C-alpha positions in Angstrom: 17.4 67.3 121.5 18.8 63.7 121.7 18.7 61.4 118.7 18.4 57.6 118.7 18.9 55.7 115.5 17.2 52.4 114.9 19.5 50.1 112.9 20.7 46.6 112.3 24.5 46.6 111.8 27.8 47.4 113.4 28.6 49.6 110.3 25.4 51.5 111.0 26.5 52.1 114.6 29.7 53.6 113.3 27.8 55.8 110.9 25.4 57.0 113.6 28.3 57.9 115.9 30.1 59.8 113.1 26.9 61.7 112.4 26.6 62.9 116.0 23.6 60.8 117.2 23.4 60.0 120.9 22.3 56.4 120.9 21.3 53.5 118.7 18.7 50.8 119.1 20.3 47.7 117.7 17.9 45.2 116.1 17.7 42.4 113.7 14.8 42.0 111.2 13.7 45.6 111.0 11.0 44.7 108.5 9.3 42.9 111.4 9.7 45.9 113.7 12.9 44.5 115.2 13.9 41.4 117.1 16.9 40.6 119.3 20.1 40.5 117.2 22.8 37.8 117.6 25.4 38.1 120.3 28.1 38.4 117.6 26.3 41.5 116.2 25.9 42.9 119.7 29.6 42.5 120.5 30.6 44.0 117.2 28.2 46.9 117.6 29.7 47.7 121.0 33.2 47.6 119.5 32.1 49.9 116.6 30.6 52.3 119.1 34.0 52.5 120.9 32.5 54.6 123.7 31.3 57.3 121.3 27.6 56.4 121.3 25.3 54.4 123.5 24.2 51.0 122.3 20.8 49.8 123.4 19.5 46.3 122.3 16.0 45.3 121.7 14.8 42.3 123.7 12.1 40.7 121.5 12.3 37.0 120.7 10.0 37.1 117.6 7.9 39.3 115.4 4.1 39.6 115.8 2.2 40.4 119.0 3.7 41.2 122.4 1.9 38.4 124.4 4.6 36.0 125.4 4.6 32.4 126.7 6.6 31.3 129.7 9.3 29.8 127.4 9.5 33.1 125.4 9.9 35.0 128.7 12.8 32.8 129.6 14.4 33.5 126.2 14.1 37.3 126.9 15.7 36.9 130.4 18.6 34.9 128.9 19.0 37.4 126.1 19.2 40.2 128.7 22.0 38.3 130.4 23.8 37.9 127.1 23.4 41.6 126.2 24.9 42.6 129.6 27.8 40.3 129.1 28.3 41.7 125.5 28.9 45.2 126.9 25.7 47.1 125.7 24.5 50.2 127.5 20.8 49.4 127.6 17.9 47.2 126.6 14.5 47.9 125.0 11.7 45.8 126.4 7.9 45.4 126.4 5.2 42.8 126.9 1.4 42.9 127.0 -1.4 40.8 128.4 -4.0 39.1 126.1 -6.3 42.0 127.0 -3.7 44.5 125.6 -2.7 45.9 129.0 0.9 46.2 130.1 2.1 42.8 131.4 3.5 44.4 134.5 4.6 41.1 136.1 6.8 40.0 133.2 8.0 43.5 132.5 9.1 44.0 136.1 11.1 40.8 135.8 12.8 42.0 132.7 13.6 45.4 134.2 15.1 43.8 137.3 17.2 41.5 135.2 18.4 44.4 133.1 19.6 46.7 135.8 21.9 48.6 136.1 21.6 49.0 132.3 19.3 51.7 130.9 15.8 50.4 130.1 13.4 51.7 127.4 9.8 50.4 127.1 9.2 50.0 123.4 6.2 50.5 121.1 4.2 47.7 122.5 2.8 50.6 124.3 1.2 51.9 121.1 -1.1 48.9 120.8 -2.4 48.9 124.3 -6.2 49.3 124.6 -6.0 52.3 127.0 -2.8 54.3 126.4 -3.5 56.7 129.2 -3.7 54.0 131.8 -0.9 52.0 130.2 1.4 55.1 130.6 1.1 55.0 134.4 1.9 51.3 134.4 5.0 52.0 132.3 6.1 54.7 134.7 5.5 52.5 137.7 7.9 49.9 136.2 10.7 52.5 136.8 12.0 52.4 133.2 14.0 55.3 131.9 12.1 56.1 128.8 9.0 55.3 126.7 9.3 54.8 122.9 6.0 55.9 121.3 4.3 57.1 118.2 1.4 58.3 120.3 -0.6 55.2 119.6 -0.8 56.3 116.0 0.8 55.1 112.7 3.4 58.0 113.0 4.6 60.5 115.6 3.1 63.3 113.6 -0.3 61.7 113.6 0.1 60.9 117.3 1.6 64.3 118.3 -1.3 65.3 120.5 -0.9 62.2 122.7 2.9 62.5 122.8 2.6 66.1 123.9 0.2 65.0 126.7 2.6 62.3 127.8 5.5 64.8 127.9 3.4 66.9 130.2 2.3 64.0 132.3 5.8 62.6 132.6 6.9 65.6 134.7 10.4 64.4 134.9 9.4 60.8 135.9 10.3 59.3 132.5 11.7 60.4 129.1 9.3 60.4 126.2 11.1 59.2 123.0 9.0 60.1 120.0 9.1 57.6 117.1 7.4 56.7 113.9 7.8 58.2 110.4 10.4 60.8 111.5 12.4 62.0 108.6 13.6 65.2 106.9 10.1 66.3 106.2 8.6 65.6 109.6 11.3 66.0 112.2 10.9 69.7 112.9 7.1 69.4 113.1 7.3 66.5 115.5 9.7 68.4 117.7 7.5 71.5 117.7 4.1 69.8 118.2 5.2 67.3 120.9 7.8 69.1 123.0 9.8 65.9 123.2 13.5 66.1 123.9 14.3 62.8 122.3 13.6 61.4 118.8 14.0 57.9 117.3 14.2 57.1 113.6 15.8 55.0 111.0 18.2 56.8 108.6 18.9 54.3 105.9 19.5 54.5 102.2 18.9 51.9 99.5 22.4 51.0 98.2 23.3 48.4 95.6 24.8 45.1 96.9 28.5 44.7 96.3 27.7 41.3 94.7 28.7 41.1 91.0 26.2 38.3 90.3 22.6 37.8 91.3 19.8 35.4 90.3 16.8 37.6 89.6 14.2 34.9 90.4 15.5 33.7 93.8 14.3 35.4 97.0 15.2 34.8 100.6 12.4 36.8 102.2 8.7 36.3 102.5 5.7 37.0 100.2 6.8 40.6 99.5 10.0 39.4 97.9 12.4 42.2 98.7 15.2 42.6 96.1 18.3 40.8 97.0 20.6 43.2 95.0 19.7 46.2 97.1 20.4 46.8 100.8 19.0 49.3 103.3 22.1 50.8 104.9 22.3 53.4 107.7 24.5 56.2 106.5 26.2 59.1 108.2 24.7 61.5 105.6 21.1 60.4 106.2 21.5 60.6 110.0 23.0 64.1 109.7 20.2 65.1 107.2 17.4 64.2 109.6 19.2 65.8 112.6 19.7 69.0 110.7 16.0 69.0 109.6 14.9 68.6 113.3 16.6 72.0 114.0 
């Protein structure tokens, strides 16, 4: 089994490497499902990896849907160039048409721009209108792996589809199971899907090192996350989930 950790910091990359993970997906704004991080973060993550672990970077210019304008497509192409220059090992891409099919034209451009880096198609797949047909479109793009929860809220709930995709893949593409994988679900996901790769976050809520905080000031949106607590990827949590996967 190979393990990919979804995270948002260079310190998290170091923790994942120490815990024995194989790869990270580096993002910003995890609360939005992940968007492209800054070039400074990418370069620092690559430095923290120090060749011990692969660093893949999400290419997603904003949160929300996966239907992109021509200007947003150009942003993604420029970000891919920056990621390559920053020394990352791979990118994570995806785009859909307004009818919720794979945008094969744009995705082909992104894949071409990304090579020779490794390419993963992300969970835009999970909101396609016909996952079975979309799977063949993803395979035809020539990407290395598909990140999916089986078109369900979690990998456990989507285990039947993930298992079918593993069989249909037949060595053409790697199926990377994702969604709600933790100490309680990892072993069941592995058993029920037959996947050889799993993707998960492994963070813990830790207090901020700040010695002063205004309790009525928020930098986030309507949910007002607490500013004095941070979600931090830790070696212990990564090791815990890997151990639970068996």
